[in-house]
PDB file of the backbone (N, CA, C, O) and the ligand in Angstrom, with CONECT records:
HET     ZN  A 101       1
ATOM      1  N   MET A   1      46.058 112.546  91.190  1.00  0.00           N
ATOM      2  CA  MET A   1      46.246 111.289  90.458  1.00  0.00           C
ATOM      3  C   MET A   1      44.931 110.606  90.284  1.00  0.00           C
ATOM      4  O   MET A   1      44.144 110.508  91.225  1.00  0.00           O
ATOM      5  N   ILE A   2      44.673 110.119  89.061  1.00  0.00           N
ATOM      6  CA  ILE A   2      43.417 109.351  88.824  1.00  0.00           C
ATOM      7  C   ILE A   2      43.843 107.939  88.322  1.00  0.00           C
ATOM      8  O   ILE A   2      44.572 107.810  87.338  1.00  0.00           O
ATOM      9  N   ILE A   3      43.387 106.948  88.996  1.00  0.00           N
ATOM     10  CA  ILE A   3      43.611 105.554  88.588  1.00  0.00           C
ATOM     11  C   ILE A   3      42.643 105.235  87.439  1.00  0.00           C
ATOM     12  O   ILE A   3      41.465 105.579  87.542  1.00  0.00           O
ATOM     13  N   PRO A   4      43.086 104.598  86.357  1.00  0.00           N
ATOM     14  CA  PRO A   4      42.132 104.254  85.312  1.00  0.00           C
ATOM     15  C   PRO A   4      40.966 103.391  85.856  1.00  0.00           C
ATOM     16  O   PRO A   4      41.190 102.551  86.728  1.00  0.00           O
ATOM     17  N   GLU A   5      39.820 103.572  85.393  1.00  0.00           N
ATOM     18  CA  GLU A   5      38.637 102.908  85.962  1.00  0.00           C
ATOM     19  C   GLU A   5      38.604 101.422  85.573  1.00  0.00           C
ATOM     20  O   GLU A   5      38.710 101.045  84.406  1.00  0.00           O
ATOM     21  N   ILE A   6      38.448 100.602  86.627  1.00  0.00           N
ATOM     22  CA  ILE A   6      38.347  99.166  86.447  1.00  0.00           C
ATOM     23  C   ILE A   6      37.061  98.723  87.127  1.00  0.00           C
ATOM     24  O   ILE A   6      36.937  98.823  88.347  1.00  0.00           O
ATOM     25  N   GLN A   7      36.118  98.242  86.358  1.00  0.00           N
ATOM     26  CA  GLN A   7      34.838  97.779  86.952  1.00  0.00           C
ATOM     27  C   GLN A   7      35.036  96.450  87.655  1.00  0.00           C
ATOM     28  O   GLN A   7      35.745  95.580  87.149  1.00  0.00           O
ATOM     29  N   LEU A   8      34.412  96.279  88.829  1.00  0.00           N
ATOM     30  CA  LEU A   8      34.473  95.043  89.557  1.00  0.00           C
ATOM     31  C   LEU A   8      33.097  94.378  89.473  1.00  0.00           C
ATOM     32  O   LEU A   8      32.075  94.983  89.798  1.00  0.00           O
ATOM     33  N   ASN A   9      33.099  93.154  89.043  1.00  0.00           N
ATOM     34  CA  ASN A   9      31.885  92.404  88.949  1.00  0.00           C
ATOM     35  C   ASN A   9      31.813  91.368  90.040  1.00  0.00           C
ATOM     36  O   ASN A   9      32.818  90.762  90.413  1.00  0.00           O
ATOM     37  N   LEU A  10      30.600  91.169  90.555  1.00  0.00           N
ATOM     38  CA  LEU A  10      30.413  90.219  91.695  1.00  0.00           C
ATOM     39  C   LEU A  10      30.456  88.800  91.196  1.00  0.00           C
ATOM     40  O   LEU A  10      29.806  88.444  90.214  1.00  0.00           O
ATOM     41  N   SER A  11      31.236  87.992  91.893  1.00  0.00           N
ATOM     42  CA  SER A  11      31.318  86.543  91.628  1.00  0.00           C
ATOM     43  C   SER A  11      31.120  85.808  92.941  1.00  0.00           C
ATOM     44  O   SER A  11      32.095  85.461  93.607  1.00  0.00           O
ATOM     45  N   PRO A  12      29.870  85.564  93.324  1.00  0.00           N
ATOM     46  CA  PRO A  12      29.652  84.876  94.593  1.00  0.00           C
ATOM     47  C   PRO A  12      30.294  83.467  94.582  1.00  0.00           C
ATOM     48  O   PRO A  12      30.210  82.732  93.599  1.00  0.00           O
ATOM     49  N   ARG A  13      30.920  83.135  95.690  1.00  0.00           N
ATOM     50  CA  ARG A  13      31.669  81.874  95.746  1.00  0.00           C
ATOM     51  C   ARG A  13      30.827  80.716  96.251  1.00  0.00           C
ATOM     52  O   ARG A  13      31.169  79.548  96.062  1.00  0.00           O
ATOM     53  N   THR A  14      29.713  81.061  96.900  1.00  0.00           N
ATOM     54  CA  THR A  14      28.890  79.979  97.506  1.00  0.00           C
ATOM     55  C   THR A  14      27.404  80.315  97.218  1.00  0.00           C
ATOM     56  O   THR A  14      27.051  81.435  96.849  1.00  0.00           O
ATOM     57  N   GLU A  15      26.574  79.299  97.406  1.00  0.00           N
ATOM     58  CA  GLU A  15      25.107  79.526  97.245  1.00  0.00           C
ATOM     59  C   GLU A  15      24.628  80.551  98.250  1.00  0.00           C
ATOM     60  O   GLU A  15      23.791  81.397  97.935  1.00  0.00           O
ATOM     61  N   GLU A  16      25.160  80.474  99.462  1.00  0.00           N
ATOM     62  CA  GLU A  16      24.755  81.446 100.500  1.00  0.00           C
ATOM     63  C   GLU A  16      25.084  82.882 100.055  1.00  0.00           C
ATOM     64  O   GLU A  16      24.296  83.804 100.268  1.00  0.00           O
ATOM     65  N   ALA A  17      26.264  83.052  99.433  1.00  0.00           N
ATOM     66  CA  ALA A  17      26.679  84.382  98.934  1.00  0.00           C
ATOM     67  C   ALA A  17      25.774  84.843  97.839  1.00  0.00           C
ATOM     68  O   ALA A  17      25.431  86.023  97.767  1.00  0.00           O
ATOM     69  N   GLU A  18      25.368  83.910  96.957  1.00  0.00           N
ATOM     70  CA  GLU A  18      24.488  84.265  95.826  1.00  0.00           C
ATOM     71  C   GLU A  18      23.139  84.801  96.361  1.00  0.00           C
ATOM     72  O   GLU A  18      22.528  85.698  95.780  1.00  0.00           O
ATOM     73  N   LYS A  19      22.709  84.217  97.477  1.00  0.00           N
ATOM     74  CA  LYS A  19      21.394  84.640  98.026  1.00  0.00           C
ATOM     75  C   LYS A  19      21.418  86.024  98.629  1.00  0.00           C
ATOM     76  O   LYS A  19      20.374  86.663  98.764  1.00  0.00           O
ATOM     77  N   VAL A  20      22.613  86.502  98.999  1.00  0.00           N
ATOM     78  CA  VAL A  20      22.711  87.813  99.649  1.00  0.00           C
ATOM     79  C   VAL A  20      22.677  88.917  98.605  1.00  0.00           C
ATOM     80  O   VAL A  20      22.379  90.065  98.935  1.00  0.00           O
ATOM     81  N   ILE A  21      22.973  88.599  97.369  1.00  0.00           N
ATOM     82  CA  ILE A  21      23.036  89.603  96.289  1.00  0.00           C
ATOM     83  C   ILE A  21      21.668  89.918  95.738  1.00  0.00           C
ATOM     84  O   ILE A  21      20.876  89.019  95.453  1.00  0.00           O
ATOM     85  N   GLY A  22      21.389  91.224  95.589  1.00  0.00           N
ATOM     86  CA  GLY A  22      20.158  91.635  94.877  1.00  0.00           C
ATOM     87  C   GLY A  22      19.153  92.312  95.763  1.00  0.00           C
ATOM     88  O   GLY A  22      19.055  92.063  96.964  1.00  0.00           O
ATOM     89  N   PHE A  23      18.410  93.181  95.116  1.00  0.00           N
ATOM     90  CA  PHE A  23      17.392  94.007  95.826  1.00  0.00           C
ATOM     91  C   PHE A  23      16.020  93.714  95.184  1.00  0.00           C
ATOM     92  O   PHE A  23      15.880  93.443  93.991  1.00  0.00           O
ATOM     93  N   GLU A  24      15.058  93.792  96.051  1.00  0.00           N
ATOM     94  CA  GLU A  24      13.681  93.575  95.524  1.00  0.00           C
ATOM     95  C   GLU A  24      13.186  94.830  94.797  1.00  0.00           C
ATOM     96  O   GLU A  24      12.522  94.744  93.764  1.00  0.00           O
ATOM     97  N   TRP A  25      13.531  96.018  95.369  1.00  0.00           N
ATOM     98  CA  TRP A  25      12.950  97.259  94.844  1.00  0.00           C
ATOM     99  C   TRP A  25      13.952  98.217  94.244  1.00  0.00           C
ATOM    100  O   TRP A  25      13.546  99.113  93.504  1.00  0.00           O
ATOM    101  N   ALA A  26      15.247  98.081  94.520  1.00  0.00           N
ATOM    102  CA  ALA A  26      16.187  99.101  94.049  1.00  0.00           C
ATOM    103  C   ALA A  26      16.390  98.992  92.525  1.00  0.00           C
ATOM    104  O   ALA A  26      16.122  97.962  91.906  1.00  0.00           O
ATOM    105  N   GLY A  27      16.888 100.132  91.941  1.00  0.00           N
ATOM    106  CA  GLY A  27      17.154 100.115  90.514  1.00  0.00           C
ATOM    107  C   GLY A  27      18.196  99.138  90.087  1.00  0.00           C
ATOM    108  O   GLY A  27      18.963  98.662  90.924  1.00  0.00           O
ATOM    109  N   GLU A  28      18.265  98.810  88.802  1.00  0.00           N
ATOM    110  CA  GLU A  28      19.163  97.818  88.266  1.00  0.00           C
ATOM    111  C   GLU A  28      20.623  98.093  88.610  1.00  0.00           C
ATOM    112  O   GLU A  28      21.364  97.151  88.892  1.00  0.00           O
ATOM    113  N   GLU A  29      21.061  99.354  88.595  1.00  0.00           N
ATOM    114  CA  GLU A  29      22.460  99.676  88.781  1.00  0.00           C
ATOM    115  C   GLU A  29      22.922  99.503  90.228  1.00  0.00           C
ATOM    116  O   GLU A  29      24.107  99.307  90.496  1.00  0.00           O
ATOM    117  N   ILE A  30      21.960  99.581  91.157  1.00  0.00           N
ATOM    118  CA  ILE A  30      22.322  99.478  92.599  1.00  0.00           C
ATOM    119  C   ILE A  30      22.840  98.083  92.856  1.00  0.00           C
ATOM    120  O   ILE A  30      22.205  97.090  92.501  1.00  0.00           O
ATOM    121  N   GLY A  31      24.026  98.020  93.492  1.00  0.00           N
ATOM    122  CA  GLY A  31      24.662  96.716  93.764  1.00  0.00           C
ATOM    123  C   GLY A  31      25.737  96.395  92.720  1.00  0.00           C
ATOM    124  O   GLY A  31      26.538  95.478  92.903  1.00  0.00           O
ATOM    125  N   ASN A  32      25.744  97.164  91.623  1.00  0.00           N
ATOM    126  CA  ASN A  32      26.661  96.907  90.538  1.00  0.00           C
ATOM    127  C   ASN A  32      27.573  98.103  90.280  1.00  0.00           C
ATOM    128  O   ASN A  32      28.092  98.264  89.175  1.00  0.00           O
ATOM    129  N   ARG A  33      27.768  98.934  91.290  1.00  0.00           N
ATOM    130  CA  ARG A  33      28.578 100.134  91.145  1.00  0.00           C
ATOM    131  C   ARG A  33      30.006  99.932  91.692  1.00  0.00           C
ATOM    132  O   ARG A  33      30.740 100.902  91.883  1.00  0.00           O
ATOM    133  N   ASN A  34      30.391  98.683  91.940  1.00  0.00           N
ATOM    134  CA  ASN A  34      31.729  98.459  92.491  1.00  0.00           C
ATOM    135  C   ASN A  34      32.792  98.718  91.437  1.00  0.00           C
ATOM    136  O   ASN A  34      32.660  98.273  90.297  1.00  0.00           O
ATOM    137  N   LYS A  35      33.846  99.436  91.811  1.00  0.00           N
ATOM    138  CA  LYS A  35      34.898  99.669  90.909  1.00  0.00           C
ATOM    139  C   LYS A  35      36.171 100.112  91.603  1.00  0.00           C
ATOM    140  O   LYS A  35      36.138 100.568  92.746  1.00  0.00           O
ATOM    141  N   ILE A  36      37.295  99.976  90.909  1.00  0.00           N
ATOM    142  CA  ILE A  36      38.583 100.547  91.313  1.00  0.00           C
ATOM    143  C   ILE A  36      38.865 101.705  90.359  1.00  0.00           C
ATOM    144  O   ILE A  36      38.644 101.581  89.155  1.00  0.00           O
ATOM    145  N   GLY A  37      39.325 102.768  90.858  1.00  0.00           N
ATOM    146  CA  GLY A  37      39.737 103.890  90.043  1.00  0.00           C
ATOM    147  C   GLY A  37      38.617 104.667  89.408  1.00  0.00           C
ATOM    148  O   GLY A  37      37.456 104.533  89.795  1.00  0.00           O
ATOM    149  N   GLY A  38      38.969 105.496  88.413  1.00  0.00           N
ATOM    150  CA  GLY A  38      37.991 106.412  87.845  1.00  0.00           C
ATOM    151  C   GLY A  38      37.695 107.509  88.843  1.00  0.00           C
ATOM    152  O   GLY A  38      38.533 107.875  89.667  1.00  0.00           O
ATOM    153  N   LYS A  39      36.485 108.024  88.749  1.00  0.00           N
ATOM    154  CA  LYS A  39      36.063 109.062  89.657  1.00  0.00           C
ATOM    155  C   LYS A  39      34.915 108.535  90.546  1.00  0.00           C
ATOM    156  O   LYS A  39      34.092 107.746  90.081  1.00  0.00           O
ATOM    157  N   PRO A  40      34.858 108.960  91.800  1.00  0.00           N
ATOM    158  CA  PRO A  40      33.780 108.457  92.656  1.00  0.00           C
ATOM    159  C   PRO A  40      32.409 108.863  92.135  1.00  0.00           C
ATOM    160  O   PRO A  40      32.173 110.001  91.732  1.00  0.00           O
ATOM    161  N   ASP A  41      31.516 107.875  92.164  1.00  0.00           N
ATOM    162  CA  ASP A  41      30.114 108.183  91.759  1.00  0.00           C
ATOM    163  C   ASP A  41      29.406 108.627  93.050  1.00  0.00           C
ATOM    164  O   ASP A  41      28.674 107.850  93.662  1.00  0.00           O
ATOM    165  N   TRP A  42      29.629 109.858  93.445  1.00  0.00           N
ATOM    166  CA  TRP A  42      29.059 110.377  94.723  1.00  0.00           C
ATOM    167  C   TRP A  42      27.561 110.332  94.719  1.00  0.00           C
ATOM    168  O   TRP A  42      26.926 110.730  93.743  1.00  0.00           O
ATOM    169  N   ILE A  43      26.984 109.851  95.800  1.00  0.00           N
ATOM    170  CA  ILE A  43      25.499 109.868  95.952  1.00  0.00           C
ATOM    171  C   ILE A  43      25.103 111.257  96.498  1.00  0.00           C
ATOM    172  O   ILE A  43      24.091 111.827  96.091  1.00  0.00           O
ATOM    173  N   GLN A  44      25.924 111.786  97.428  1.00  0.00           N
ATOM    174  CA  GLN A  44      25.685 113.113  97.963  1.00  0.00           C
ATOM    175  C   GLN A  44      26.740 114.079  97.358  1.00  0.00           C
ATOM    176  O   GLN A  44      27.259 113.838  96.268  1.00  0.00           O
ATOM    177  N   GLU A  45      27.030 115.136  98.066  1.00  0.00           N
ATOM    178  CA  GLU A  45      28.045 116.094  97.612  1.00  0.00           C
ATOM    179  C   GLU A  45      29.437 115.445  97.593  1.00  0.00           C
ATOM    180  O   GLU A  45      29.721 114.612  98.454  1.00  0.00           O
ATOM    181  N   PRO A  46      30.302 115.795  96.653  1.00  0.00           N
ATOM    182  CA  PRO A  46      31.701 115.304  96.652  1.00  0.00           C
ATOM    183  C   PRO A  46      32.347 115.566  98.022  1.00  0.00           C
ATOM    184  O   PRO A  46      32.110 116.601  98.645  1.00  0.00           O
ATOM    185  N   ASP A  47      33.168 114.604  98.477  1.00  0.00           N
ATOM    186  CA  ASP A  47      33.706 114.671  99.819  1.00  0.00           C
ATOM    187  C   ASP A  47      35.090 114.031  99.825  1.00  0.00           C
ATOM    188  O   ASP A  47      35.385 113.206 100.690  1.00  0.00           O
ATOM    189  N   THR A  48      35.958 114.409  98.850  1.00  0.00           N
ATOM    190  CA  THR A  48      37.308 113.858  98.810  1.00  0.00           C
ATOM    191  C   THR A  48      38.114 114.303 100.003  1.00  0.00           C
ATOM    192  O   THR A  48      38.280 115.503 100.222  1.00  0.00           O
ATOM    193  N   PRO A  49      38.619 113.367 100.781  1.00  0.00           N
ATOM    194  CA  PRO A  49      39.381 113.748 102.022  1.00  0.00           C
ATOM    195  C   PRO A  49      40.754 114.204 101.744  1.00  0.00           C
ATOM    196  O   PRO A  49      41.353 113.844 100.730  1.00  0.00           O
ATOM    197  N   LYS A  50      41.281 115.023 102.660  1.00  0.00           N
ATOM    198  CA  LYS A  50      42.680 115.408 102.664  1.00  0.00           C
ATOM    199  C   LYS A  50      43.417 114.462 103.607  1.00  0.00           C
ATOM    200  O   LYS A  50      42.890 114.075 104.650  1.00  0.00           O
ATOM    201  N   CYS A  51      44.617 114.101 103.237  1.00  0.00           N
ATOM    202  CA  CYS A  51      45.481 113.268 104.106  1.00  0.00           C
ATOM    203  C   CYS A  51      45.975 114.149 105.285  1.00  0.00           C
ATOM    204  O   CYS A  51      45.984 115.377 105.213  1.00  0.00           O
ATOM    205  N   SER A  52      46.363 113.490 106.314  1.00  0.00           N
ATOM    206  CA  SER A  52      46.931 114.286 107.458  1.00  0.00           C
ATOM    207  C   SER A  52      48.269 114.924 107.063  1.00  0.00           C
ATOM    208  O   SER A  52      48.751 115.813 107.765  1.00  0.00           O
ATOM    209  N   CYS A  53      48.863 114.498 105.981  1.00  0.00           N
ATOM    210  CA  CYS A  53      50.120 115.104 105.482  1.00  0.00           C
ATOM    211  C   CYS A  53      49.793 116.343 104.665  1.00  0.00           C
ATOM    212  O   CYS A  53      50.701 117.073 104.270  1.00  0.00           O
ATOM    213  N   GLY A  54      48.509 116.598 104.402  1.00  0.00           N
ATOM    214  CA  GLY A  54      48.095 117.802 103.704  1.00  0.00           C
ATOM    215  C   GLY A  54      47.711 117.596 102.220  1.00  0.00           C
ATOM    216  O   GLY A  54      47.073 118.452 101.607  1.00  0.00           O
ATOM    217  N   LYS A  55      48.125 116.412 101.652  1.00  0.00           N
ATOM    218  CA  LYS A  55      47.821 116.120 100.257  1.00  0.00           C
ATOM    219  C   LYS A  55      46.390 115.694 100.079  1.00  0.00           C
ATOM    220  O   LYS A  55      45.801 115.102 100.983  1.00  0.00           O
ATOM    221  N   GLU A  56      45.804 115.992  98.901  1.00  0.00           N
ATOM    222  CA  GLU A  56      44.502 115.446  98.563  1.00  0.00           C
ATOM    223  C   GLU A  56      44.634 113.941  98.362  1.00  0.00           C
ATOM    224  O   GLU A  56      45.596 113.494  97.738  1.00  0.00           O
ATOM    225  N   MET A  57      43.734 113.179  98.852  1.00  0.00           N
ATOM    226  CA  MET A  57      43.857 111.730  98.702  1.00  0.00           C
ATOM    227  C   MET A  57      43.361 111.290  97.355  1.00  0.00           C
ATOM    228  O   MET A  57      42.519 111.945  96.741  1.00  0.00           O
ATOM    229  N   THR A  58      43.900 110.149  96.887  1.00  0.00           N
ATOM    230  CA  THR A  58      43.544 109.565  95.582  1.00  0.00           C
ATOM    231  C   THR A  58      42.338 108.589  95.828  1.00  0.00           C
ATOM    232  O   THR A  58      42.312 107.793  96.767  1.00  0.00           O
ATOM    233  N   PHE A  59      41.346 108.730  94.896  1.00  0.00           N
ATOM    234  CA  PHE A  59      40.239 107.835  94.958  1.00  0.00           C
ATOM    235  C   PHE A  59      40.686 106.449  94.504  1.00  0.00           C
ATOM    236  O   PHE A  59      41.135 106.284  93.370  1.00  0.00           O
ATOM    237  N   TYR A  60      40.568 105.450  95.380  1.00  0.00           N
ATOM    238  CA  TYR A  60      41.044 104.079  95.063  1.00  0.00           C
ATOM    239  C   TYR A  60      39.892 103.226  94.563  1.00  0.00           C
ATOM    240  O   TYR A  60      40.096 102.400  93.674  1.00  0.00           O
ATOM    241  N   GLY A  61      38.678 103.394  95.105  1.00  0.00           N
ATOM    242  CA  GLY A  61      37.587 102.549  94.629  1.00  0.00           C
ATOM    243  C   GLY A  61      36.346 102.780  95.483  1.00  0.00           C
ATOM    244  O   GLY A  61      36.371 103.485  96.492  1.00  0.00           O
ATOM    245  N   GLN A  62      35.247 102.148  95.028  1.00  0.00           N
ATOM    246  CA  GLN A  62      34.022 102.260  95.767  1.00  0.00           C
ATOM    247  C   GLN A  62      33.385 100.872  95.812  1.00  0.00           C
ATOM    248  O   GLN A  62      33.482 100.059  94.893  1.00  0.00           O
ATOM    249  N   LEU A  63      32.712 100.662  96.976  1.00  0.00           N
ATOM    250  CA  LEU A  63      32.059  99.344  97.253  1.00  0.00           C
ATOM    251  C   LEU A  63      30.608  99.593  97.497  1.00  0.00           C
ATOM    252  O   LEU A  63      30.233 100.394  98.353  1.00  0.00           O
ATOM    253  N   ASP A  64      29.789  98.905  96.741  1.00  0.00           N
ATOM    254  CA  ASP A  64      28.339  99.116  96.787  1.00  0.00           C
ATOM    255  C   ASP A  64      27.659  98.259  97.849  1.00  0.00           C
ATOM    256  O   ASP A  64      28.218  97.288  98.359  1.00  0.00           O
ATOM    257  N   SER A  65      26.436  98.660  98.157  1.00  0.00           N
ATOM    258  CA  SER A  65      25.559  97.764  98.937  1.00  0.00           C
ATOM    259  C   SER A  65      25.393  96.438  98.166  1.00  0.00           C
ATOM    260  O   SER A  65      25.465  96.428  96.938  1.00  0.00           O
ATOM    261  N   ILE A  66      25.178  95.352  98.864  1.00  0.00           N
ATOM    262  CA  ILE A  66      25.157  94.035  98.196  1.00  0.00           C
ATOM    263  C   ILE A  66      23.727  93.638  97.875  1.00  0.00           C
ATOM    264  O   ILE A  66      23.453  93.171  96.770  1.00  0.00           O
ATOM    265  N   GLY A  67      22.820  93.811  98.808  1.00  0.00           N
ATOM    266  CA  GLY A  67      21.455  93.355  98.592  1.00  0.00           C
ATOM    267  C   GLY A  67      20.586  93.761  99.774  1.00  0.00           C
ATOM    268  O   GLY A  67      21.028  94.458 100.687  1.00  0.00           O
ATOM    269  N   ASP A  68      19.326  93.302  99.730  1.00  0.00           N
ATOM    270  CA  ASP A  68      18.410  93.727 100.809  1.00  0.00           C
ATOM    271  C   ASP A  68      18.900  93.302 102.160  1.00  0.00           C
ATOM    272  O   ASP A  68      18.558  93.941 103.154  1.00  0.00           O
ATOM    273  N   ARG A  69      19.716  92.210 102.251  1.00  0.00           N
ATOM    274  CA  ARG A  69      20.172  91.744 103.573  1.00  0.00           C
ATOM    275  C   ARG A  69      21.500  92.352 103.980  1.00  0.00           C
ATOM    276  O   ARG A  69      21.824  92.357 105.168  1.00  0.00           O
ATOM    277  N   VAL A  70      22.280  92.864 103.040  1.00  0.00           N
ATOM    278  CA  VAL A  70      23.557  93.549 103.386  1.00  0.00           C
ATOM    279  C   VAL A  70      23.545  94.893 102.644  1.00  0.00           C
ATOM    280  O   VAL A  70      24.076  95.038 101.542  1.00  0.00           O
ATOM    281  N   ILE A  71      22.911  95.864 103.308  1.00  0.00           N
ATOM    282  CA  ILE A  71      22.703  97.137 102.675  1.00  0.00           C
ATOM    283  C   ILE A  71      23.282  98.261 103.534  1.00  0.00           C
ATOM    284  O   ILE A  71      23.118  98.243 104.753  1.00  0.00           O
ATOM    285  N   LEU A  72      23.944  99.220 102.933  1.00  0.00           N
ATOM    286  CA  LEU A  72      24.582 100.332 103.623  1.00  0.00           C
ATOM    287  C   LEU A  72      23.613 101.498 103.696  1.00  0.00           C
ATOM    288  O   LEU A  72      23.494 102.282 102.754  1.00  0.00           O
ATOM    289  N   ALA A  73      22.927 101.602 104.817  1.00  0.00           N
ATOM    290  CA  ALA A  73      21.842 102.586 104.958  1.00  0.00           C
ATOM    291  C   ALA A  73      20.867 102.426 103.841  1.00  0.00           C
ATOM    292  O   ALA A  73      20.346 101.330 103.639  1.00  0.00           O
ATOM    293  N   ASP A  74      20.591 103.490 103.091  1.00  0.00           N
ATOM    294  CA  ASP A  74      19.590 103.421 101.969  1.00  0.00           C
ATOM    295  C   ASP A  74      20.355 103.251 100.627  1.00  0.00           C
ATOM    296  O   ASP A  74      20.564 104.217  99.894  1.00  0.00           O
ATOM    297  N   CYS A  75      20.756 102.017 100.336  1.00  0.00           N
ATOM    298  CA  CYS A  75      21.470 101.733  99.071  1.00  0.00           C
ATOM    299  C   CYS A  75      22.772 102.594  98.946  1.00  0.00           C
ATOM    300  O   CYS A  75      23.085 103.145  97.890  1.00  0.00           O
ATOM    301  N   GLY A  76      23.480 102.667 100.051  1.00  0.00           N
ATOM    302  CA  GLY A  76      24.690 103.463 100.085  1.00  0.00           C
ATOM    303  C   GLY A  76      25.903 102.768  99.528  1.00  0.00           C
ATOM    304  O   GLY A  76      25.857 101.600  99.141  1.00  0.00           O
ATOM    305  N   MET A  77      27.015 103.528  99.493  1.00  0.00           N
ATOM    306  CA  MET A  77      28.271 102.981  99.062  1.00  0.00           C
ATOM    307  C   MET A  77      29.397 103.515  99.939  1.00  0.00           C
ATOM    308  O   MET A  77      29.314 104.599 100.515  1.00  0.00           O
ATOM    309  N   ILE A  78      30.458 102.704 100.016  1.00  0.00           N
ATOM    310  CA  ILE A  78      31.679 103.094 100.731  1.00  0.00           C
ATOM    311  C   ILE A  78      32.746 103.482  99.684  1.00  0.00           C
ATOM    312  O   ILE A  78      33.018 102.737  98.742  1.00  0.00           O
ATOM    313  N   TYR A  79      33.320 104.637  99.879  1.00  0.00           N
ATOM    314  CA  TYR A  79      34.354 105.208  98.996  1.00  0.00           C
ATOM    315  C   TYR A  79      35.716 105.087  99.695  1.00  0.00           C
ATOM    316  O   TYR A  79      35.836 105.491 100.852  1.00  0.00           O
ATOM    317  N   VAL A  80      36.686 104.572  99.067  1.00  0.00           N
ATOM    318  CA  VAL A  80      37.987 104.350  99.657  1.00  0.00           C
ATOM    319  C   VAL A  80      39.048 105.283  99.007  1.00  0.00           C
ATOM    320  O   VAL A  80      39.142 105.372  97.783  1.00  0.00           O
ATOM    321  N   PHE A  81      39.825 105.961  99.845  1.00  0.00           N
ATOM    322  CA  PHE A  81      40.829 106.880  99.389  1.00  0.00           C
ATOM    323  C   PHE A  81      42.172 106.468  99.975  1.00  0.00           C
ATOM    324  O   PHE A  81      42.231 105.883 101.056  1.00  0.00           O
ATOM    325  N   VAL A  82      43.264 106.779  99.247  1.00  0.00           N
ATOM    326  CA  VAL A  82      44.602 106.481  99.722  1.00  0.00           C
ATOM    327  C   VAL A  82      45.506 107.644  99.356  1.00  0.00           C
ATOM    328  O   VAL A  82      45.347 108.298  98.326  1.00  0.00           O
ATOM    329  N   CYS A  83      46.470 107.872 100.253  1.00  0.00           N
ATOM    330  CA  CYS A  83      47.519 108.879  99.955  1.00  0.00           C
ATOM    331  C   CYS A  83      48.745 108.089  99.459  1.00  0.00           C
ATOM    332  O   CYS A  83      49.287 107.232 100.157  1.00  0.00           O
ATOM    333  N   PHE A  84      49.140 108.408  98.264  1.00  0.00           N
ATOM    334  CA  PHE A  84      50.258 107.661  97.642  1.00  0.00           C
ATOM    335  C   PHE A  84      51.624 108.211  98.134  1.00  0.00           C
ATOM    336  O   PHE A  84      52.686 107.748  97.719  1.00  0.00           O
ATOM    337  N   ASP A  85      51.550 109.184  99.006  1.00  0.00           N
ATOM    338  CA  ASP A  85      52.824 109.623  99.632  1.00  0.00           C
ATOM    339  C   ASP A  85      53.102 108.837 100.925  1.00  0.00           C
ATOM    340  O   ASP A  85      54.202 108.323 101.128  1.00  0.00           O
ATOM    341  N   CYS A  86      52.082 108.756 101.790  1.00  0.00           N
ATOM    342  CA  CYS A  86      52.337 108.105 103.080  1.00  0.00           C
ATOM    343  C   CYS A  86      51.445 106.896 103.334  1.00  0.00           C
ATOM    344  O   CYS A  86      51.499 106.290 104.405  1.00  0.00           O
ATOM    345  N   PHE A  87      50.600 106.537 102.316  1.00  0.00           N
ATOM    346  CA  PHE A  87      49.842 105.329 102.356  1.00  0.00           C
ATOM    347  C   PHE A  87      48.856 105.202 103.537  1.00  0.00           C
ATOM    348  O   PHE A  87      48.561 104.112 104.029  1.00  0.00           O
ATOM    349  N   GLN A  88      48.367 106.382 103.961  1.00  0.00           N
ATOM    350  CA  GLN A  88      47.210 106.382 104.860  1.00  0.00           C
ATOM    351  C   GLN A  88      45.959 106.178 103.999  1.00  0.00           C
ATOM    352  O   GLN A  88      45.959 106.501 102.811  1.00  0.00           O
ATOM    353  N   THR A  89      44.911 105.648 104.595  1.00  0.00           N
ATOM    354  CA  THR A  89      43.666 105.436 103.867  1.00  0.00           C
ATOM    355  C   THR A  89      42.535 106.096 104.635  1.00  0.00           C
ATOM    356  O   THR A  89      42.637 106.330 105.840  1.00  0.00           O
ATOM    357  N   ARG A  90      41.469 106.389 103.930  1.00  0.00           N
ATOM    358  CA  ARG A  90      40.218 106.899 104.524  1.00  0.00           C
ATOM    359  C   ARG A  90      39.046 106.284 103.774  1.00  0.00           C
ATOM    360  O   ARG A  90      39.140 106.073 102.565  1.00  0.00           O
ATOM    361  N   SER A  91      37.981 106.001 104.436  1.00  0.00           N
ATOM    362  CA  SER A  91      36.778 105.590 103.721  1.00  0.00           C
ATOM    363  C   SER A  91      35.613 106.439 104.150  1.00  0.00           C
ATOM    364  O   SER A  91      35.544 106.898 105.290  1.00  0.00           O
ATOM    365  N   ILE A  92      34.724 106.638 103.254  1.00  0.00           N
ATOM    366  CA  ILE A  92      33.555 107.501 103.468  1.00  0.00           C
ATOM    367  C   ILE A  92      32.315 106.768 103.022  1.00  0.00           C
ATOM    368  O   ILE A  92      32.342 106.114 101.980  1.00  0.00           O
ATOM    369  N   LEU A  93      31.255 106.847 103.748  1.00  0.00           N
ATOM    370  CA  LEU A  93      30.018 106.219 103.386  1.00  0.00           C
ATOM    371  C   LEU A  93      29.014 107.280 103.030  1.00  0.00           C
ATOM    372  O   LEU A  93      28.810 108.230 103.786  1.00  0.00           O
ATOM    373  N   GLN A  94      28.389 107.130 101.893  1.00  0.00           N
ATOM    374  CA  GLN A  94      27.271 107.995 101.490  1.00  0.00           C
ATOM    375  C   GLN A  94      26.071 107.129 101.146  1.00  0.00           C
ATOM    376  O   GLN A  94      26.204 105.981 100.721  1.00  0.00           O
ATOM    377  N   SER A  95      24.905 107.707 101.340  1.00  0.00           N
ATOM    378  CA  SER A  95      23.634 106.946 101.098  1.00  0.00           C
ATOM    379  C   SER A  95      22.599 107.944 100.586  1.00  0.00           C
ATOM    380  O   SER A  95      22.753 109.160 100.692  1.00  0.00           O
ATOM    381  N   ASN A  96      21.544 107.370 100.031  1.00  0.00           N
ATOM    382  CA  ASN A  96      20.445 108.225  99.540  1.00  0.00           C
ATOM    383  C   ASN A  96      19.739 108.889 100.679  1.00  0.00           C
ATOM    384  O   ASN A  96      18.791 109.643 100.462  1.00  0.00           O
TER     385      ASN A  96
HETATM  386 ZN    ZN A 101      49.642 111.548 103.135  1.00  0.00          ZN2+
END
């Protein structure tokens, strides 16, 4: 199953949150790769997990590094997967 791709845009709620967003040196797209559905934008090799029930899990979304102060290793992302049969979830982190 593939969920249609929905881009997620950052809307900081406070001044403090606004200050956390952004990188001094990373490319423009880094920090803006948040989305639900579509296909994972793997940084490394594809790594779609299998559920403990044996089914391949569905890619639910990916969460990007936020900025120089909240960064997942080297501009990494967290990929979230769900099994639509038993609703177990898995997340995977990849980084440059
Ligand atoms: Zn399952």
